[in-house]
C-alpha positions in Angstrom: 168.3 130.7 160.1 169.0 133.8 158.2 170.0 132.0 155.4 167.4 129.8 155.6 164.6 132.5 155.8 166.3 134.4 152.9 165.6 131.3 150.2 162.0 130.9 151.7 161.1 134.7 151.6 162.9 135.8 148.5 162.9 134.9 144.5 166.0 133.8 144.1 167.4 132.3 139.9 168.5 128.7 139.4 171.5 128.3 137.7 174.5 126.5 136.8 177.0 128.9 136.5 179.5 129.4 140.1 177.5 131.8 142.6 180.1 134.6 142.7 179.9 134.6 138.9 176.0 135.2 139.0 176.2 137.8 141.4 178.4 140.6 139.2 176.0 139.9 135.9 172.3 141.0 137.1 172.2 144.7 136.9 168.6 145.4 137.3 164.9 144.8 136.3 161.5 145.1 137.1 158.2 142.7 137.2 155.2 143.1 135.3 151.4 141.6 135.8 149.2 141.3 133.3 145.3 140.4 134.1 143.9 137.6 131.7 140.4 137.5 130.6 139.3 134.4 132.5 138.7 134.8 136.4 141.8 135.3 138.6 144.2 134.1 135.9 147.4 136.6 135.5 150.5 136.7 133.9 153.5 137.3 135.9 156.6 138.9 133.7 160.3 139.3 135.4 162.5 141.4 133.0 166.1 141.0 133.9 169.1 143.1 132.5 172.3 140.8 132.6 176.1 142.3 132.1 177.3 140.2 129.1 181.1 141.9 129.4 181.7 138.6 131.5 180.7 135.5 131.3 176.9 135.4 130.7 176.1 134.2 127.2 172.8 133.2 126.0 174.1 129.5 126.1 175.0 130.0 130.1 172.6 132.6 131.6 169.9 131.5 133.7 166.8 129.9 132.4 164.6 129.8 135.3 163.2 132.4 138.1 161.9 130.9 141.6 159.7 133.6 143.3 157.3 134.5 145.9 154.3 136.3 146.8 154.2 138.3 150.2 151.2 139.3 152.1 151.6 143.0 152.8 149.5 142.7 156.2 151.3 140.2 158.1 154.3 139.5 156.0 153.5 136.1 155.2 154.7 134.0 152.2 151.1 133.6 150.6 152.7 131.8 147.5 156.0 130.5 145.8 156.3 130.0 142.3 158.8 129.1 139.3 158.9 131.4 136.2 160.9 130.5 133.1 162.9 132.2 130.6 161.0 133.1 127.9 164.0 135.0 125.3 167.6 136.3 125.6 168.4 139.5 124.0 170.8 142.0 123.8 170.1 145.6 124.4 171.1 147.9 121.4 173.3 151.0 121.4 174.0 153.8 120.2 178.1 153.8 120.3 179.6 150.5 120.5 183.3 151.8 121.1 181.9 154.1 124.1 180.6 151.3 125.3 183.3 148.9 125.2 185.0 151.6 127.1 182.6 151.7 129.9 182.7 148.1 129.9 179.4 147.6 130.1 177.3 145.9 127.6 173.8 144.5 128.6 171.1 141.8 127.6 167.8 141.2 128.9 166.5 137.9 130.1 162.7 137.8 129.8 160.9 135.6 132.4 157.1 134.6 132.2 154.3 132.3 134.0 151.0 132.0 134.4 149.4 132.0 137.5 145.8 131.6 139.2 145.4 133.8 141.8 142.0 132.9 143.8 140.5 136.1 144.6 138.7 134.4 147.9 142.6 134.0 149.0 143.8 137.3 148.0 141.5 139.7 149.5 143.7 141.7 152.1 142.9 145.6 151.6 146.8 146.1 151.9 147.8 144.3 149.1 150.1 141.9 148.4 153.9 142.4 147.0 155.9 140.1 144.4 159.5 140.1 145.4 163.0 139.2 143.6 166.7 139.0 144.9 169.7 138.4 144.1 173.2 138.4 145.5 175.1 140.7 144.8 175.3 144.0 142.6 178.1 144.4 140.5 181.1 145.6 142.3 182.1 148.1 139.7 179.1 150.2 140.9 180.1 153.8 141.9 177.3 155.1 143.8 176.8 153.1 146.6 179.1 151.8 149.5 180.5 147.8 149.2 178.0 146.6 146.2 179.4 143.5 146.1 177.9 142.7 149.3 174.5 144.6 148.7 171.3 142.6 147.3 169.5 143.5 144.4 165.6 143.5 145.2 162.9 144.1 142.6 159.4 144.5 143.7 156.0 145.0 142.7 153.1 145.7 144.4 149.4 144.5 143.9 145.9 144.8 145.1 143.8 142.8 146.5 142.3 140.8 143.4 138.7 140.4 146.3 137.4 144.1 146.9 133.7 144.8 148.4 132.9 141.0 147.4 133.8 141.3 144.1 136.8 140.8 141.7 139.0 143.7 141.2 140.8 143.4 137.8 144.0 145.3 137.5 147.4 145.2 135.4 150.4 146.5 136.5 151.9 149.9 134.5 154.3 147.9 131.8 157.8 149.6 131.4 158.9 149.7 128.0 162.5 148.5 127.0 165.4 150.8 127.5 167.9 151.9 125.5 171.2 150.6 125.9 173.0 154.1 126.7 175.6 155.4 128.0 176.0 159.2 129.5 178.6 161.5 128.1 180.4 163.8 130.3 179.4 167.4 130.6 176.7 166.5 127.9 172.9 166.8 128.9 171.5 163.1 128.5 167.7 162.4 128.7 166.4 158.8 129.6 163.0 157.3 129.0 161.0 155.2 131.7 158.0 155.5 130.3 155.5 153.0 131.3 152.2 152.7 129.6 149.0 151.2 131.7 146.2 148.5 130.2 143.7 150.1 132.3 144.0 153.9 131.5 145.0 154.3 135.6 147.2 157.5 136.4 150.8 156.9 136.6 153.1 159.0 138.8 157.0 158.6 138.5 160.0 159.1 140.7 163.0 158.4 141.9 164.2 156.1 145.3 166.7 154.6 146.8 167.2 151.0 145.6 167.5 148.1 147.9 170.0 146.2 149.2 168.5 143.5 151.2 166.0 142.1 153.0 166.8 141.7 156.7 165.5 138.9 158.9 162.5 141.1 160.3 161.5 141.1 156.5 162.2 144.7 156.2 163.6 146.3 153.3 166.9 147.8 154.0 167.9 150.6 151.3 171.4 150.5 150.0 174.0 153.2 151.6 174.9 156.1 149.2 178.4 156.5 148.5 180.3 159.3 150.5 178.7 162.6 149.2 176.0 161.1 147.1 172.3 160.8 147.9 168.7 160.7 146.6 168.8 164.2 145.4 171.9 163.3 143.5 172.5 159.7 142.6 174.8 160.6 139.5 177.4 163.6 140.5 177.2 166.5 137.6 176.2 170.3 137.9 172.3 169.2 137.0 171.7 166.1 139.0 168.9 163.5 138.0 165.4 164.9 137.8 162.3 162.8 136.7 159.4 164.3 135.4 156.6 162.9 137.7 154.2 162.7 135.0 156.3 161.4 131.8 159.2 159.4 133.5 161.6 161.2 131.9 165.0 161.4 133.8 167.3 164.5 132.8 170.6 164.8 133.6 174.2 166.5 133.1 177.1 164.3 134.7 180.9 165.2 135.4 182.2 162.2 136.8 183.2 158.8 135.1 181.6 155.7 136.7 179.0 152.9 136.6 175.9 154.8 138.5 172.8 152.2 140.0 169.0 153.7 140.6 165.8 153.1 140.9 162.7 154.2 139.0 159.3 154.1 140.5 156.1 154.6 139.0 152.9 154.5 141.0 149.4 153.4 139.8 146.2 155.6 140.9 142.9 154.8 140.1 139.8 157.4 141.0 142.6 159.2 142.9 144.0 156.0 145.1 147.2 154.3 145.1 146.6 150.7 143.8 150.1 149.7 143.5 153.4 150.0 141.9 156.4 148.7 140.1 160.2 149.5 141.0 162.8 149.3 138.3 166.3 149.1 138.8 168.6 150.0 136.4 172.6 151.1 136.0 174.0 153.6 133.4 177.7 154.5 132.5 179.1 157.5 132.6 182.0 157.8 130.2 184.5 160.5 129.1 183.8 161.1 125.3 185.6 163.1 122.8 184.0 166.1 121.6 182.4 165.3 118.5 183.0 167.3 115.3 180.9 165.2 113.6 177.9 167.3 111.0 174.4 166.5 111.4 173.5 163.6 109.3 171.2 164.3 106.4 168.3 161.6 105.4 166.9 160.6 102.1 165.3 158.2 100.1 166.8 155.9 98.2 164.7 156.6 95.5 165.7 160.6 96.1 169.3 160.5 97.1 170.0 163.9 96.5 166.9 165.4 98.3 166.7 165.3 102.3 163.3 164.2 103.4 161.6 165.1 106.7 158.3 163.6 106.1 156.8 160.7 104.2 153.0 159.1 103.5 153.4 155.4 103.9 151.1 153.5 101.8 149.3 150.4 102.5 151.5 147.5 102.5 154.3 149.5 101.1 157.6 150.2 102.4 160.4 153.2 101.9 164.0 153.0 102.4 165.5 155.8 104.4 169.5 156.5 104.0 172.2 159.0 105.0 176.0 159.2 103.8 178.2 156.4 104.3 181.8 156.9 106.0 183.9 154.3 106.7 184.6 155.8 110.2 181.4 156.2 111.1 179.2 154.4 113.2 175.3 154.2 112.7 172.5 153.6 114.9 168.6 154.2 113.9 165.8 155.1 116.1 162.0 154.8 115.8 160.4 157.1 118.7 163.6 157.7 120.3 164.1 153.8 120.9 167.4 152.0 119.2 166.7 149.6 116.6 168.2 146.2 116.6 170.5 145.5 113.6 169.8 149.0 112.3 173.4 150.3 112.5 174.2 150.8 108.5 173.3 153.4 106.5 169.8 152.8 105.4 166.7 151.3 107.1 164.0 149.7 105.4 160.9 151.5 107.4 157.4 149.4 107.1 155.5 151.1 109.7 154.7 154.6 110.5 156.8 156.3 113.1 159.6 159.0 114.1 162.6 158.1 112.5 166.6 159.4 113.2 169.6 157.8 112.7 172.8 158.7 115.5 176.3 159.1 113.8 179.0 158.6 116.3 182.8 157.7 115.3 183.8 154.1 115.2 187.1 154.4 116.1 187.1 156.5 119.4 184.4 157.4 122.2 183.3 160.5 121.1 180.2 162.6 121.1 177.8 161.5 118.6 175.3 163.5 116.5 171.5 163.2 115.9 169.9 163.6 112.5 166.7 165.5 112.1 163.6 163.2 112.8 162.0 162.0 109.7 158.1 161.7 110.5 156.8 158.6 108.4 153.0 158.8 108.9 150.3 156.4 107.7 148.7 157.6 104.3 145.3 159.4 105.3 142.7 156.8 105.2 138.9 157.5 103.9 136.7 158.9 106.2 133.9 156.6 106.4 131.0 156.3 108.9 129.2 152.7 110.1 125.7 152.8 110.9 124.7 152.1 113.5 128.1 153.3 115.4 128.0 151.2 118.4 125.3 148.3 118.9 122.8 147.0 116.7 119.9 145.1 118.9 117.9 142.5 116.7 114.8 140.7 118.2 114.5 136.8 117.2 114.0 136.5 113.5 114.6 139.9 112.6 116.9 141.3 110.4 119.3 144.3 110.1 121.1 146.2 108.4 124.4 147.7 108.5 125.5 150.9 106.5 129.1 152.4 105.6 129.6 155.3 103.9 128.8 155.0 100.1 131.2 156.2 97.3 132.3 154.5 93.7 135.7 154.7 94.2 135.7 152.4 97.6 135.9 149.0 97.4 134.6 147.0 100.1 135.2 143.9 102.0 132.5 142.7 105.2 133.8 140.3 108.1 132.2 138.8 111.1 134.3 137.8 114.0 137.6 138.2 111.7 136.3 135.7 109.1 135.8 137.6 105.5 131.9 137.3 104.5 132.8 135.8 100.8 130.6 137.7 98.4 129.6 140.7 100.3 131.2 143.7 98.7 128.4 146.4 98.8 128.6 149.5 101.2 125.4 147.4 103.2 125.1 144.4 105.0 121.9 142.4 106.1 122.8 140.8 109.3 120.5 138.3 111.4 123.0 136.4 113.8 125.0 138.2 116.8 128.6 139.1 116.2 131.5 141.3 115.5 130.9 142.5 112.2 133.7 144.9 110.7 133.6 146.4 107.1 137.7 147.6 105.2 136.9 150.2 103.1 139.9 150.8 100.5 140.6 153.4 97.8 143.4 154.4 95.7 145.1 157.7 97.5 146.7 158.1 94.2 147.8 155.5 91.9 149.7 152.1 93.6 148.6 153.5 96.6 146.1 151.4 98.4 144.6 152.9 101.9 141.9 151.5 103.9 140.0 152.4 106.8 138.2 149.7 109.5 135.4 150.1 111.4 133.5 147.8 113.8 129.9 147.4 115.3 128.8 144.5 117.7 125.2 142.8 116.9 123.5 141.8 119.5 120.3 139.3 119.1 117.7 138.9 121.8 118.1 135.5 123.6 116.3 132.5 122.5 113.7 131.5 124.5 113.5 127.9 125.2 110.6 125.8 126.4 111.0 122.2 127.0 108.0 120.4 126.1 105.4 119.4 128.6 104.1 116.2 126.6 101.1 114.0 128.0 100.5 113.1 131.9 98.2 111.0 133.3 95.8 112.4 135.7 96.8 112.8 139.3 95.9 114.5 142.9 99.8 114.4 143.6 101.2 115.2 139.9 103.6 117.9 139.5 104.6 119.0 136.0 108.5 120.8 136.0 108.4 124.2 133.3 112.0 124.0 132.0 112.9 127.0 130.4 116.1 129.3 129.4 116.8 131.7 129.9 114.9 131.8 133.5 113.7 135.4 134.7 110.5 135.3 133.3 106.8 134.9 133.4 104.5 132.1 133.3 100.8 132.4 132.3 98.5 129.5 132.8 95.8 127.6 134.6 97.4 125.7 137.0 100.8 127.0 137.0 102.7 127.5 140.6 106.4 129.2 140.2 108.1 127.2 137.8 105.4 123.7 137.4 102.0 123.1 136.4 99.7 121.4 139.1 97.5 118.4 137.3 95.3 118.2 140.0 94.6 122.2 139.6 94.5 121.6 135.7 92.2 118.6 135.4 91.9 116.1 132.4 92.1 117.7 128.9 94.6 120.2 126.6 96.2 123.2 128.6 98.1 125.6 127.1 100.7 127.8 128.8 103.0 130.1 127.8 106.4 131.8 128.7 107.7 135.5 128.6 111.0 136.9 129.0 112.3 140.9 128.2 115.9 140.5 127.1 117.5 143.1 129.1 120.3 143.3 126.4 118.1 144.0 123.7 114.7 144.8 124.9 113.1 142.2 122.7 110.4 140.1 124.2 110.6 136.3 123.5 107.6 133.9 123.9 107.0 130.5 123.5 103.8 128.3 124.1 103.6 124.7 125.2 100.2 122.3 125.7 100.0 119.7 128.5 97.5 117.1 127.7 96.0 115.2 130.6 94.5 112.2 130.2 92.0 110.2 132.1 92.5 107.6 134.2 90.7 104.0 133.5 87.2 103.9 135.3 86.9 101.3 137.5 83.5 100.5 139.3 84.2 97.9 141.8 82.0 97.5 145.1 83.8 98.5 148.1 82.8 95.6 150.1 80.6 92.2 149.3 79.4 89.5 152.0 80.2 86.1 150.7 78.6 82.8 152.7 80.6 80.3 153.4 81.4 77.7 151.3 80.5 79.7 148.2 83.0 80.9 145.1 83.1 84.4 144.4 83.7 85.9 141.1 85.1 89.5 141.4 83.3 91.7 138.4 84.8 95.2 138.2 83.1 97.1 135.2 85.5 99.2 133.0 85.3 101.1 129.6 87.8 99.2 127.7 88.5 95.6 129.0 90.1 94.6 126.0 92.6 96.9 125.8 93.6 97.1 129.5 95.5 95.5 132.0 94.7 94.1 134.8 96.4 92.8 138.1 95.0 91.9 141.4 96.7 91.6 144.7 97.0 89.9 146.7 97.0 86.6 144.8 96.5 84.5 147.1 93.0 82.8 146.9 92.6 84.2 143.0 92.5 81.5 139.9 94.0 84.2 137.9 95.4 88.0 139.6 95.7 89.1 135.8 92.2 88.3 134.7 89.6 91.0 134.8 87.5 88.6 136.8 89.2 86.2 139.0 87.2 83.6 141.2 88.0 83.9 144.6 88.3 80.6 146.8 89.6 81.7 150.3 87.2 81.3 153.5 88.2 84.5 155.5 87.6 87.9 155.5 90.0 89.9 152.8 90.6 93.2 151.1 91.6 92.6 147.1 93.1 95.5 145.3 92.7 96.0 141.7 95.5 98.0 139.2 94.1 98.5 136.1 96.4 100.3 133.3 95.0 101.4 129.7 96.4 101.5 126.4 98.1 105.4 127.3 99.6 103.5 130.5 97.5 105.6 133.0 97.0 103.8 135.8 93.7 103.5 138.2 93.3 101.7 141.2 90.5 100.5 143.5 89.9 98.0 146.2 87.1 95.4 147.5 86.5 94.0 150.9 85.0 90.4 150.8 83.4 89.5 154.2 82.7 86.4 154.9 79.2 85.5 156.9 76.9 82.6 158.0 74.6 83.2 155.3 71.6 81.1 153.4 72.8 80.4 150.2 70.0 80.3 147.1 70.6 80.1 143.7 70.1 83.3 141.9 68.7 81.3 138.5 66.5 77.9 137.8 64.7 76.5 135.0 61.3 74.8 135.5 61.2 73.3 132.6 60.3 69.6 133.0 63.6 68.3 132.0 64.7 66.9 135.3 67.6 69.4 135.6 67.0 72.3 138.2 63.6 72.5 138.2 63.0 73.6 141.7 64.5 76.3 143.5 66.5 74.3 145.7 67.4 75.9 148.9 71.1 74.4 150.2 70.2 73.4 153.9 72.2 75.4 156.6 72.3 73.8 160.0 72.3 77.0 162.0 68.9 77.4 160.4 66.7 74.5 160.7 63.9 75.6 159.3 63.3 78.4 156.6 59.9 80.4 155.4 60.3 81.4 151.8 58.3 84.2 149.8 58.3 84.6 146.4 57.5 88.1 144.2 56.8 88.9 141.3 57.9 92.9 140.2 54.7 94.4 141.1 55.2 93.1 144.4 52.5 90.6 144.1 52.8 87.3 146.4 53.8 84.4 144.0 54.4 81.5 146.3 54.8 80.7 150.4 56.3 77.9 151.9 56.8 77.7 155.8 59.7 75.1 155.5 61.4 76.1 152.2 63.7 73.2 153.0 61.2 70.4 152.7 58.8 71.9 149.8 60.8 74.6 147.9 59.3 76.6 144.8 58.7 74.5 141.3 58.3 77.8 139.4 54.2 77.8 139.2 51.4 80.2 140.1 48.4 78.7 140.4 49.4 75.9 138.9 50.9 77.4 135.7 53.9 78.2 134.8 55.3 81.7 135.6 56.9 83.9 132.7 60.5 83.8 132.2 61.9 86.8 134.0 63.2 88.1 137.3 61.3 87.8 140.7 62.5 88.3 144.1 62.6 86.5 147.3 62.7 86.7 151.1 64.0 83.8 153.3 63.8 84.1 156.8 64.0 82.4 160.0 61.9 84.2 162.8 63.0 82.8 166.1 66.5 83.6 164.9 65.5 87.3 163.7 67.3 86.3 160.5 66.0 87.7 156.9 67.6 87.4 153.9 66.0 89.1 150.5 67.1 88.5 146.6 66.2 88.3 143.1 66.7 85.3 141.0 66.0 84.3 137.2 63.9 81.9 136.0 64.6 80.7 132.3 63.3 78.1 130.2 
């Protein structure tokens, strides 16, 4: 059970070498955690230090590591993941003979994996732990009890990624690569454990007791120190190790040979509150070095071998070779900024970048104390002093030009860049800009013959957000019509008739052309962007159609709506039943029952209007609306069709002034022949009244007399 729990909780390496061989070859390490630009993404780094005195080589060293993340609040495993080794490099020692005597040579394995850590998941205020463990430590360790049964445990604490409803971005402190180093007995020794922080957080350093294992209760158990040793003197000597809490520099003087493990803790503070930490395990040998009798090595340049140098200027793109005297029984190791340089173990060094350089000389034959040269400060040749205006950000409104201006001198050459790309043909001290981007200028001059130096400056150009307003186009009038107003960016103000929120109501604006504008103040520039659009509302086709019409039994009715442009309009009647042509503007109806017909008219613009008429069929008297009393024997009399419901009818004919022209008590038998006082009446319109007094029926209308 204990073994299974450990497999679940801890980070372990996947390896092909035997388990016992693996256990003695990892001598320390640390985690790193870097926040990436994309929300919730982090690069997790694991640095492991291997003892390569034994069987570990690049070919058989571990290539992957399985890891886990634990919640501090409840101890549960939130996630497990596998990291891949990116590279494997030896640590550089300044004296190979002493390293061989101490039987410790160290290489570094770099493991890395990009992870998405969901802010919605990683939100516990207590934070989380990255954990790595391996079994077991090197049996040769001198300052802890039973090291072969002690595990190496490496941890990193990171804060909740979601805090107060917002993502809390943070990168952990990043330890630099240590020198491959050793400690000479009774000689003062300094070891640099400084870390850097990408977020500028405060870092505090201390030495802590290494962890030895994680027990079945998920608690971290510290190692047991060897007799007479403890956290106050992890390496025995007249001056026990002390860590500077601000710089991480560990200083000591040792007096007992051996291999000593220790842990440096760097805590990360933001606004006075601790937000995380990183622990680094490392070990150093203490060896009995012979007293050094080597003189301080002089340093000179290859071009001036007879003159020592302490300070140099490095021109742009140039290099310089530093050298020291050559002795066949000397070993050499060059350093830059107190860090051993890989492969720099000859009497000369090609320098291409600024820094503090020195050479360490030691015996190539015996382990003896080494001797350091004086530091040679290599500085970058001074750049021209320039001033770019504006100094920070240039804000431009739409269609506005801006000017970038840098210090002008006839001795300067200028090269402008936009977003890292050279702007071809721009070689003056000023640059006109219209578009947003990151603009940089490189100003170059000759400090002295063949010594070009450059200065750079950068400014951001921000342009107002471009306001876009989709075309509104043309619509047909509708009581319920709504036209959406689509703009970008949102958040501005609409001005116009019928505007409500982000739409226009067609009913409120009516037929015609209507203008609406959109204004937005850009918070980044203070510029006001404005766009104006027009909405054309077309009228619906006009339909003049009676809402109802009475129809006599047996009568065919022609529907006759009146519209403005019947030639260019489309008609559709429904239902089609009883119509001779449902697509005719004037269909004939042959149905002998009450029915409502709907008419849909579409004009040339696609606008649609509708109307309806209800036909009411009743037992009416049928009388022609036109006759021609011209004596040709056809339609010479006003014939009234006999209706069985009315056996007799009275007929009255009037002219347009209301004068009675004709009366007949029995219109069936004696209808009007178109005369008045035995003379033909004039062609025109005349009124009639037909009635049956007994049944109380009276029907009036008009008729045409034609010749």
